[in-house]
A tleap script that builds the chain and sets N, CA, C and O, in Angstrom:
source leaprc.protein.ff14SB
mol = sequence {
  NMET PHE CYS ALA LEU LEU LYS PHE THR VAL
  LYS PRO HIE CYS ASP GLU PRO PHE ARG HIE
  HIE TRP LEU ALA VAL THR GLN TRP TYR SER
  ARG HIE ALA GLY SER LEU GLY ALA ARG LEU
  HIE ARG ALA SER THR GLY GLU TYR LEU ALA
  TYR ILE PRO CYS VAL SER ARG ALA GLN TRP
  LYS GLN GLN GLY ASP MET SER ASP ALA GLU
  LEU HIE ARG HIE ARG GLN ALA MET ARG GLU
  CYS CYS GLU ALA ILE GLU LEU LEU TYR GLU
  LEU ASP VAL VAL GLU ASP TRP LEU ARG GLY
  GLU VAL GLY GLY GLY ARG CVAL
}
set mol.1.N position { -8.967 -66.264 -30.433 }
set mol.1.CA position { -9.803 -65.281 -30.155 }
set mol.1.C position { -9.212 -64.031 -29.206 }
set mol.1.O position { -8.286 -64.214 -28.416 }
set mol.2.N position { -9.820 -62.839 -29.376 }
set mol.2.CA position { -9.200 -61.798 -28.799 }
set mol.2.C position { -10.065 -61.203 -27.961 }
set mol.2.O position { -11.239 -61.371 -28.291 }
set mol.3.N position { -9.888 -60.559 -26.980 }
set mol.3.CA position { -11.309 -59.742 -26.407 }
set mol.3.C position { -10.451 -58.271 -25.951 }
set mol.3.O position { -9.243 -58.215 -25.720 }
set mol.4.N position { -11.267 -57.311 -25.903 }
set mol.4.CA position { -10.820 -56.061 -25.354 }
set mol.4.C position { -11.817 -55.486 -23.999 }
set mol.4.O position { -13.040 -55.560 -24.120 }
set mol.5.N position { -11.259 -54.969 -22.837 }
set mol.5.CA position { -12.220 -54.562 -21.980 }
set mol.5.C position { -12.083 -53.128 -21.855 }
set mol.5.O position { -10.973 -52.701 -21.536 }
set mol.6.N position { -13.043 -52.305 -22.055 }
set mol.6.CA position { -13.034 -51.058 -22.025 }
set mol.6.C position { -13.892 -50.397 -20.663 }
set mol.6.O position { -14.835 -51.036 -20.195 }
set mol.7.N position { -13.631 -49.551 -20.288 }
set mol.7.CA position { -14.038 -48.662 -19.124 }
set mol.7.C position { -14.642 -47.443 -19.628 }
set mol.7.O position { -13.978 -46.829 -20.463 }
set mol.8.N position { -16.072 -46.843 -19.196 }
set mol.8.CA position { -16.628 -45.603 -19.723 }
set mol.8.C position { -17.002 -44.863 -18.503 }
set mol.8.O position { -17.739 -45.485 -17.738 }
set mol.9.N position { -16.726 -43.913 -18.225 }
set mol.9.CA position { -17.070 -43.080 -17.041 }
set mol.9.C position { -17.836 -41.957 -17.655 }
set mol.9.O position { -17.395 -41.057 -18.369 }
set mol.10.N position { -19.323 -42.209 -17.170 }
set mol.10.CA position { -20.409 -41.543 -18.044 }
set mol.10.C position { -20.694 -40.031 -17.133 }
set mol.10.O position { -20.550 -39.843 -15.925 }
set mol.11.N position { -20.985 -39.415 -17.821 }
set mol.11.CA position { -21.231 -38.074 -17.390 }
set mol.11.C position { -22.628 -38.015 -16.560 }
set mol.11.O position { -23.623 -38.505 -17.094 }
set mol.12.N position { -22.742 -37.377 -15.154 }
set mol.12.CA position { -24.153 -37.233 -14.809 }
set mol.12.C position { -25.300 -37.018 -15.747 }
set mol.12.O position { -25.324 -36.123 -16.591 }
set mol.13.N position { -26.276 -37.923 -15.541 }
set mol.13.CA position { -27.498 -37.754 -16.192 }
set mol.13.C position { -27.411 -38.251 -17.788 }
set mol.13.O position { -28.274 -37.863 -18.575 }
set mol.14.N position { -26.324 -39.130 -18.225 }
set mol.14.CA position { -26.421 -39.373 -19.825 }
set mol.14.C position { -26.064 -40.619 -19.505 }
set mol.14.O position { -25.029 -41.093 -19.974 }
set mol.15.N position { -26.729 -41.209 -18.805 }
set mol.15.CA position { -26.722 -42.937 -18.976 }
set mol.15.C position { -27.630 -43.333 -20.080 }
set mol.15.O position { -27.172 -44.075 -20.950 }
set mol.16.N position { -28.897 -42.919 -20.156 }
set mol.16.CA position { -29.720 -43.144 -21.199 }
set mol.16.C position { -29.186 -42.885 -22.518 }
set mol.16.O position { -29.298 -43.865 -23.255 }
set mol.17.N position { -28.636 -41.866 -23.054 }
set mol.17.CA position { -28.156 -41.766 -24.364 }
set mol.17.C position { -26.860 -42.383 -24.257 }
set mol.17.O position { -26.665 -43.081 -25.251 }
set mol.18.N position { -25.750 -42.409 -23.327 }
set mol.18.CA position { -24.847 -43.161 -23.768 }
set mol.18.C position { -25.155 -44.571 -24.187 }
set mol.18.O position { -24.725 -45.136 -25.192 }
set mol.19.N position { -26.054 -45.115 -23.165 }
set mol.19.CA position { -26.386 -46.860 -23.709 }
set mol.19.C position { -27.104 -46.932 -24.905 }
set mol.19.O position { -27.059 -48.018 -25.483 }
set mol.20.N position { -27.900 -45.834 -25.525 }
set mol.20.CA position { -28.395 -45.864 -26.851 }
set mol.20.C position { -27.175 -45.647 -27.785 }
set mol.20.O position { -27.373 -46.326 -28.793 }
set mol.21.N position { -26.316 -45.164 -27.846 }
set mol.21.CA position { -25.434 -44.958 -28.648 }
set mol.21.C position { -24.237 -45.959 -28.605 }
set mol.21.O position { -23.628 -46.202 -29.646 }
set mol.22.N position { -23.884 -46.549 -27.416 }
set mol.22.CA position { -23.194 -47.611 -27.511 }
set mol.22.C position { -23.654 -49.148 -28.218 }
set mol.22.O position { -22.940 -49.963 -28.803 }
set mol.23.N position { -25.072 -49.189 -27.929 }
set mol.23.CA position { -25.653 -50.238 -28.668 }
set mol.23.C position { -25.742 -50.215 -30.105 }
set mol.23.O position { -25.602 -51.204 -30.825 }
set mol.24.N position { -26.035 -48.771 -30.578 }
set mol.24.CA position { -26.046 -48.394 -32.000 }
set mol.24.C position { -24.484 -48.625 -32.746 }
set mol.24.O position { -24.272 -48.846 -33.939 }
set mol.25.N position { -23.591 -48.509 -31.754 }
set mol.25.CA position { -22.242 -48.545 -32.502 }
set mol.25.C position { -21.883 -50.094 -32.423 }
set mol.25.O position { -21.266 -50.665 -33.322 }
set mol.26.N position { -22.290 -50.668 -31.357 }
set mol.26.CA position { -21.903 -52.319 -31.409 }
set mol.26.C position { -22.898 -52.890 -32.204 }
set mol.26.O position { -22.617 -54.042 -32.534 }
set mol.27.N position { -24.141 -52.407 -32.692 }
set mol.27.CA position { -24.867 -53.179 -33.701 }
set mol.27.C position { -24.282 -52.837 -35.179 }
set mol.27.O position { -24.284 -53.711 -36.045 }
set mol.28.N position { -23.791 -51.560 -35.427 }
set mol.28.CA position { -23.368 -51.391 -36.637 }
set mol.28.C position { -22.086 -52.360 -36.959 }
set mol.28.O position { -21.929 -53.018 -37.987 }
set mol.29.N position { -21.235 -52.289 -35.866 }
set mol.29.CA position { -19.958 -53.367 -36.016 }
set mol.29.C position { -20.362 -54.773 -36.199 }
set mol.29.O position { -19.628 -55.553 -36.804 }
set mol.30.N position { -21.682 -55.189 -35.625 }
set mol.30.CA position { -22.049 -56.593 -36.181 }
set mol.30.C position { -22.414 -56.533 -37.341 }
set mol.30.O position { -21.814 -57.293 -38.101 }
set mol.31.N position { -23.262 -55.843 -37.817 }
set mol.31.CA position { -23.985 -55.798 -39.006 }
set mol.31.C position { -22.948 -55.602 -40.264 }
set mol.31.O position { -23.221 -56.190 -41.311 }
set mol.32.N position { -21.911 -54.890 -40.199 }
set mol.32.CA position { -20.874 -54.281 -41.226 }
set mol.32.C position { -19.593 -54.682 -41.037 }
set mol.32.O position { -18.839 -54.699 -42.010 }
set mol.33.N position { -19.081 -55.113 -39.618 }
set mol.33.CA position { -17.609 -55.444 -39.830 }
set mol.33.C position { -17.446 -56.889 -39.234 }
set mol.33.O position { -16.347 -57.352 -38.931 }
set mol.34.N position { -18.591 -57.534 -39.098 }
set mol.34.CA position { -18.211 -59.167 -38.441 }
set mol.34.C position { -17.985 -59.256 -37.339 }
set mol.34.O position { -17.475 -60.355 -37.120 }
set mol.35.N position { -18.110 -58.544 -36.279 }
set mol.35.CA position { -17.879 -58.075 -35.051 }
set mol.35.C position { -18.953 -59.409 -34.388 }
set mol.35.O position { -19.920 -59.892 -34.977 }
set mol.36.N position { -18.459 -59.777 -33.069 }
set mol.36.CA position { -19.290 -60.968 -32.614 }
set mol.36.C position { -20.129 -60.259 -31.361 }
set mol.36.O position { -20.676 -60.931 -30.487 }
set mol.37.N position { -20.147 -59.100 -31.390 }
set mol.37.CA position { -20.945 -58.459 -30.621 }
set mol.37.C position { -20.297 -57.925 -29.341 }
set mol.37.O position { -19.076 -57.780 -29.399 }
set mol.38.N position { -20.923 -57.602 -28.169 }
set mol.38.CA position { -20.158 -56.945 -27.129 }
set mol.38.C position { -21.107 -57.097 -25.857 }
set mol.38.O position { -22.304 -57.285 -26.076 }
set mol.39.N position { -20.677 -57.032 -24.618 }
set mol.39.CA position { -21.711 -56.853 -23.606 }
set mol.39.C position { -21.049 -55.725 -22.769 }
set mol.39.O position { -19.855 -55.661 -22.479 }
set mol.40.N position { -22.083 -54.797 -22.413 }
set mol.40.CA position { -22.179 -53.838 -21.313 }
set mol.40.C position { -22.487 -54.103 -20.116 }
set mol.40.O position { -23.659 -54.433 -19.934 }
set mol.41.N position { -21.750 -54.062 -19.160 }
set mol.41.CA position { -21.693 -54.148 -17.514 }
set mol.41.C position { -21.665 -52.732 -17.088 }
set mol.41.O position { -20.964 -51.775 -17.414 }
set mol.42.N position { -22.808 -52.920 -16.119 }
set mol.42.CA position { -22.530 -51.388 -14.987 }
set mol.42.C position { -21.961 -51.893 -13.830 }
set mol.42.O position { -22.620 -52.722 -13.203 }
set mol.43.N position { -20.699 -51.512 -13.354 }
set mol.43.CA position { -19.764 -51.540 -12.184 }
set mol.43.C position { -20.784 -50.937 -10.847 }
set mol.43.O position { -21.781 -50.233 -11.007 }
set mol.44.N position { -20.307 -51.358 -9.689 }
set mol.44.CA position { -20.962 -50.990 -8.473 }
set mol.44.C position { -20.687 -49.302 -8.375 }
set mol.44.O position { -21.415 -48.528 -7.754 }
set mol.45.N position { -19.695 -48.994 -8.993 }
set mol.45.CA position { -18.945 -47.839 -9.099 }
set mol.45.C position { -19.643 -46.675 -9.950 }
set mol.45.O position { -19.229 -45.516 -9.959 }
set mol.46.N position { -20.740 -47.129 -10.654 }
set mol.46.CA position { -21.443 -46.360 -11.521 }
set mol.46.C position { -20.690 -46.308 -13.081 }
set mol.46.O position { -21.170 -45.790 -14.089 }
set mol.47.N position { -19.751 -46.802 -12.993 }
set mol.47.CA position { -18.968 -47.022 -14.261 }
set mol.47.C position { -19.566 -47.986 -15.017 }
set mol.47.O position { -20.323 -48.784 -14.463 }
set mol.48.N position { -19.314 -48.060 -16.409 }
set mol.48.CA position { -19.824 -48.943 -17.481 }
set mol.48.C position { -18.221 -49.846 -17.901 }
set mol.48.O position { -17.035 -49.523 -17.968 }
set mol.49.N position { -18.826 -50.804 -18.062 }
set mol.49.CA position { -17.553 -51.763 -18.539 }
set mol.49.C position { -18.151 -52.700 -19.812 }
set mol.49.O position { -19.166 -53.392 -19.740 }
set mol.50.N position { -17.351 -52.569 -20.893 }
set mol.50.CA position { -17.469 -53.497 -22.304 }
set mol.50.C position { -16.710 -54.519 -22.353 }
set mol.50.O position { -15.506 -54.423 -22.115 }
set mol.51.N position { -17.271 -55.610 -22.655 }
set mol.51.CA position { -16.399 -56.548 -22.815 }
set mol.51.C position { -16.557 -56.969 -24.468 }
set mol.51.O position { -17.630 -57.295 -24.975 }
set mol.52.N position { -15.421 -56.901 -25.100 }
set mol.52.CA position { -15.744 -56.821 -26.768 }
set mol.52.C position { -14.871 -58.088 -27.283 }
set mol.52.O position { -13.652 -57.938 -27.361 }
set mol.53.N position { -15.450 -59.317 -27.631 }
set mol.53.CA position { -14.764 -60.315 -28.302 }
set mol.53.C position { -14.646 -60.211 -29.578 }
set mol.53.O position { -15.612 -59.780 -30.207 }
set mol.54.N position { -13.504 -60.558 -30.228 }
set mol.54.CA position { -13.435 -60.658 -31.534 }
set mol.54.C position { -12.584 -61.824 -32.175 }
set mol.54.O position { -11.851 -62.541 -31.494 }
set mol.55.N position { -12.729 -61.945 -33.446 }
set mol.55.CA position { -12.101 -63.272 -34.023 }
set mol.55.C position { -10.560 -63.195 -33.662 }
set mol.55.O position { -10.087 -64.188 -33.111 }
set mol.56.N position { -9.493 -61.812 -33.989 }
set mol.56.CA position { -8.729 -61.972 -33.512 }
set mol.56.C position { -8.451 -60.142 -33.103 }
set mol.56.O position { -9.228 -59.189 -33.050 }
set mol.57.N position { -6.995 -60.277 -32.877 }
set mol.57.CA position { -6.450 -58.992 -32.597 }
set mol.57.C position { -6.433 -57.874 -33.844 }
set mol.57.O position { -6.685 -56.672 -33.757 }
set mol.58.N position { -6.062 -58.630 -35.012 }
set mol.58.CA position { -6.307 -57.771 -36.434 }
set mol.58.C position { -7.509 -57.263 -36.577 }
set mol.58.O position { -7.539 -56.039 -36.708 }
set mol.59.N position { -8.698 -57.933 -36.595 }
set mol.59.CA position { -10.146 -57.393 -36.356 }
set mol.59.C position { -10.253 -56.331 -35.403 }
set mol.59.O position { -10.688 -55.248 -35.794 }
set mol.60.N position { -9.905 -56.492 -34.167 }
set mol.60.CA position { -10.185 -55.285 -33.426 }
set mol.60.C position { -9.394 -54.075 -33.789 }
set mol.60.O position { -9.845 -52.940 -33.635 }
set mol.61.N position { -8.158 -54.336 -34.294 }
set mol.61.CA position { -7.562 -53.037 -34.869 }
set mol.61.C position { -8.182 -52.395 -36.266 }
set mol.61.O position { -8.227 -51.201 -36.560 }
set mol.62.N position { -8.597 -53.407 -36.961 }
set mol.62.CA position { -9.171 -52.756 -38.148 }
set mol.62.C position { -10.521 -52.096 -37.730 }
set mol.62.O position { -10.869 -51.108 -38.376 }
set mol.63.N position { -11.189 -52.466 -36.882 }
set mol.63.CA position { -12.459 -51.627 -36.473 }
set mol.63.C position { -12.225 -50.140 -35.967 }
set mol.63.O position { -13.225 -49.422 -35.950 }
set mol.64.N position { -11.198 -49.681 -35.616 }
set mol.64.CA position { -10.822 -48.485 -35.536 }
set mol.64.C position { -10.844 -47.817 -36.639 }
set mol.64.O position { -10.996 -46.597 -36.569 }
set mol.65.N position { -10.720 -48.355 -37.704 }
set mol.65.CA position { -10.471 -47.588 -39.040 }
set mol.65.C position { -11.564 -47.542 -39.809 }
set mol.65.O position { -11.472 -46.869 -40.837 }
set mol.66.N position { -12.778 -48.191 -39.533 }
set mol.66.CA position { -14.065 -47.832 -40.099 }
set mol.66.C position { -14.476 -46.692 -40.535 }
set mol.66.O position { -14.072 -45.882 -39.701 }
set mol.67.N position { -15.132 -46.051 -41.476 }
set mol.67.CA position { -15.664 -44.810 -42.078 }
set mol.67.C position { -16.711 -44.812 -42.373 }
set mol.67.O position { -16.974 -45.230 -43.501 }
set mol.68.N position { -17.474 -44.485 -41.757 }
set mol.68.CA position { -19.164 -44.614 -41.886 }
set mol.68.C position { -19.659 -43.160 -41.350 }
set mol.68.O position { -19.147 -42.629 -40.365 }
set mol.69.N position { -20.707 -42.577 -42.103 }
set mol.69.CA position { -21.444 -41.448 -41.283 }
set mol.69.C position { -22.098 -41.958 -40.231 }
set mol.69.O position { -21.751 -41.510 -39.138 }
set mol.70.N position { -23.116 -42.928 -40.248 }
set mol.70.CA position { -23.794 -43.305 -39.116 }
set mol.70.C position { -22.789 -43.850 -37.847 }
set mol.70.O position { -23.065 -43.422 -36.726 }
set mol.71.N position { -21.947 -44.528 -37.949 }
set mol.71.CA position { -21.164 -45.085 -37.076 }
set mol.71.C position { -20.299 -43.822 -36.501 }
set mol.71.O position { -20.015 -43.809 -35.304 }
set mol.72.N position { -19.957 -42.950 -37.211 }
set mol.72.CA position { -19.218 -41.735 -36.703 }
set mol.72.C position { -20.030 -40.960 -35.928 }
set mol.72.O position { -19.604 -40.679 -34.808 }
set mol.73.N position { -21.221 -40.502 -36.297 }
set mol.73.CA position { -22.212 -39.920 -35.472 }
set mol.73.C position { -22.547 -40.779 -34.001 }
set mol.73.O position { -22.668 -40.234 -32.904 }
set mol.74.N position { -22.643 -42.003 -34.225 }
set mol.74.CA position { -22.856 -42.303 -32.956 }
set mol.74.C position { -21.846 -42.692 -32.023 }
set mol.74.O position { -22.043 -42.943 -30.834 }
set mol.75.N position { -20.706 -42.729 -32.652 }
set mol.75.CA position { -19.181 -43.079 -31.899 }
set mol.75.C position { -19.100 -41.689 -31.264 }
set mol.75.O position { -18.785 -41.587 -30.079 }
set mol.76.N position { -19.367 -40.644 -31.993 }
set mol.76.CA position { -19.122 -39.170 -31.509 }
set mol.76.C position { -20.012 -38.816 -30.129 }
set mol.76.O position { -19.602 -38.522 -29.005 }
set mol.77.N position { -21.207 -38.936 -30.571 }
set mol.77.CA position { -22.466 -38.968 -29.549 }
set mol.77.C position { -22.081 -39.633 -28.498 }
set mol.77.O position { -22.147 -38.998 -27.446 }
set mol.78.N position { -21.698 -40.712 -28.439 }
set mol.78.CA position { -21.303 -41.781 -27.377 }
set mol.78.C position { -19.805 -41.212 -26.372 }
set mol.78.O position { -19.428 -41.491 -25.234 }
set mol.79.N position { -19.321 -40.418 -27.324 }
set mol.79.CA position { -17.922 -40.122 -26.480 }
set mol.79.C position { -18.629 -38.906 -25.514 }
set mol.79.O position { -18.557 -38.752 -24.295 }
set mol.80.N position { -19.249 -38.209 -26.416 }
set mol.80.CA position { -19.813 -36.606 -25.802 }
set mol.80.C position { -20.548 -36.932 -24.291 }
set mol.80.O position { -20.704 -36.084 -23.412 }
set mol.81.N position { -20.924 -38.244 -24.208 }
set mol.81.CA position { -21.528 -38.669 -22.877 }
set mol.81.C position { -20.525 -38.870 -21.713 }
set mol.81.O position { -20.996 -38.963 -20.580 }
set mol.82.N position { -19.137 -38.947 -21.897 }
set mol.82.CA position { -18.561 -39.805 -21.088 }
set mol.82.C position { -17.385 -38.703 -20.789 }
set mol.82.O position { -16.846 -38.052 -21.684 }
set mol.83.N position { -17.131 -38.615 -19.677 }
set mol.83.CA position { -15.893 -38.030 -18.904 }
set mol.83.C position { -14.600 -38.745 -19.304 }
set mol.83.O position { -13.580 -38.110 -19.572 }
set mol.84.N position { -14.654 -39.850 -19.333 }
set mol.84.CA position { -13.542 -40.607 -19.804 }
set mol.84.C position { -13.916 -41.938 -20.250 }
set mol.84.O position { -14.896 -42.540 -19.810 }
set mol.85.N position { -12.982 -42.466 -21.281 }
set mol.85.CA position { -13.118 -43.841 -21.948 }
set mol.85.C position { -11.658 -44.211 -22.098 }
set mol.85.O position { -10.812 -43.588 -22.740 }
set mol.86.N position { -11.460 -45.594 -21.237 }
set mol.86.CA position { -9.972 -46.117 -21.030 }
set mol.86.C position { -10.289 -47.815 -21.688 }
set mol.86.O position { -11.208 -48.607 -21.480 }
set mol.87.N position { -9.174 -47.877 -22.464 }
set mol.87.CA position { -9.059 -49.627 -22.766 }
set mol.87.C position { -8.137 -49.906 -21.648 }
set mol.87.O position { -6.967 -49.543 -21.529 }
set mol.88.N position { -8.959 -50.706 -20.744 }
set mol.88.CA position { -8.350 -51.400 -19.627 }
set mol.88.C position { -7.546 -52.639 -19.842 }
set mol.88.O position { -6.661 -52.881 -19.022 }
set mol.89.N position { -7.780 -53.614 -21.039 }
set mol.89.CA position { -6.818 -54.623 -21.328 }
set mol.89.C position { -7.275 -55.024 -22.435 }
set mol.89.O position { -8.465 -55.133 -22.730 }
set mol.90.N position { -6.067 -55.333 -23.300 }
set mol.90.CA position { -6.401 -56.348 -24.373 }
set mol.90.C position { -5.908 -57.934 -23.934 }
set mol.90.O position { -4.873 -58.202 -23.324 }
set mol.91.N position { -6.775 -58.752 -24.338 }
set mol.91.CA position { -6.995 -59.735 -23.922 }
set mol.91.C position { -6.877 -61.050 -24.981 }
set mol.91.O position { -7.639 -61.255 -25.925 }
set mol.92.N position { -5.657 -61.939 -24.559 }
set mol.92.CA position { -5.816 -63.132 -25.629 }
set mol.92.C position { -6.460 -64.162 -24.775 }
set mol.92.O position { -6.027 -64.323 -23.633 }
set mol.93.N position { -7.730 -65.076 -25.338 }
set mol.93.CA position { -8.350 -66.030 -24.712 }
set mol.93.C position { -7.346 -67.038 -24.787 }
set mol.93.O position { -6.734 -67.322 -25.816 }
set mol.94.N position { -7.162 -67.674 -23.458 }
set mol.94.CA position { -6.253 -68.806 -23.287 }
set mol.94.C position { -7.229 -70.388 -22.898 }
set mol.94.O position { -6.812 -71.540 -23.020 }
set mol.95.N position { -8.600 -69.942 -22.415 }
set mol.95.CA position { -9.385 -71.019 -22.280 }
set mol.95.C position { -11.020 -70.462 -22.496 }
set mol.95.O position { -11.355 -69.338 -22.121 }
set mol.96.N position { -11.668 -71.118 -22.946 }
set mol.96.CA position { -13.105 -70.609 -22.892 }
set mol.96.C position { -14.095 -71.378 -22.617 }
set mol.96.O position { -14.365 -72.366 -23.300 }
set mol.97.N position { -14.732 -71.028 -21.615 }
set mol.97.CA position { -16.078 -71.927 -21.040 }
set mol.97.C position { -17.281 -71.352 -20.881 }
set mol.97.O position { -18.171 -71.757 -20.134 }
set mol.98.N position { -17.324 -70.029 -21.864 }
set mol.98.CA position { -18.332 -69.159 -21.818 }
set mol.98.C position { -19.537 -69.705 -22.505 }
set mol.98.O position { -19.453 -69.973 -23.703 }
set mol.99.N position { -20.885 -69.932 -21.717 }
set mol.99.CA position { -21.641 -70.747 -22.703 }
set mol.99.C position { -22.484 -69.652 -23.507 }
set mol.99.O position { -22.255 -68.446 -23.414 }
set mol.100.N position { -23.312 -70.112 -24.167 }
set mol.100.CA position { -23.954 -69.252 -25.561 }
set mol.100.C position { -24.818 -67.761 -25.074 }
set mol.100.O position { -24.749 -67.191 -23.985 }
set mol.101.N position { -25.320 -67.525 -25.826 }
set mol.101.CA position { -25.923 -66.067 -25.519 }
set mol.101.C position { -27.067 -66.396 -24.350 }
set mol.101.O position { -27.600 -67.492 -24.172 }
set mol.102.N position { -27.301 -65.208 -23.623 }
set mol.102.CA position { -28.435 -65.462 -22.658 }
set mol.102.C position { -29.581 -64.475 -23.085 }
set mol.102.O position { -29.462 -63.256 -23.208 }
set mol.103.N position { -30.669 -65.199 -23.283 }
set mol.103.CA position { -31.826 -64.329 -23.579 }
set mol.103.C position { -31.761 -63.659 -24.959 }
set mol.103.O position { -32.215 -62.527 -25.126 }
set mol.104.N position { -31.233 -64.318 -25.876 }
set mol.104.CA position { -31.395 -63.915 -27.276 }
set mol.104.C position { -30.133 -62.663 -27.276 }
set mol.104.O position { -30.157 -61.852 -28.201 }
set mol.105.N position { -29.236 -62.571 -26.392 }
set mol.105.CA position { -28.294 -61.513 -26.710 }
set mol.105.C position { -28.689 -60.224 -25.877 }
set mol.105.O position { -28.294 -59.068 -26.022 }
set mol.106.N position { -29.463 -60.686 -25.083 }
set mol.106.CA position { -30.033 -59.584 -24.328 }
set mol.106.C position { -30.341 -60.041 -22.934 }
set mol.106.O position { -31.271 -60.840 -22.821 }
set mol.107.N position { -29.768 -59.696 -21.964 }
set mol.107.CA position { -29.950 -60.046 -20.502 }
set mol.107.C position { -31.317 -59.256 -19.722 }
set mol.107.O position { -31.557 -59.469 -18.534 }
savepdb mol mol.pdb
quit
């Protein structure tokens, strides 16, 4: 298993649209690309961190090549809500003791 950790610095007053488009992108990948889903966290600094597990590093790389009008629209809108998007880490899982979904996928 492989995971990516991304940091999003969202523009002031853009939290709600950012979260809407992030969720739409995440759900698209889950429905159409075999994604395992993702978790979005808000840091005490106000930035957002996304934890994105994938079956493999190859699957992660493939997701960047997806071409779909709906996906493109949401990805572009999500980017426009951000001052910066940074890939912090690409992580190979060496131990996995994370329990199943909490609250049906929504905390």
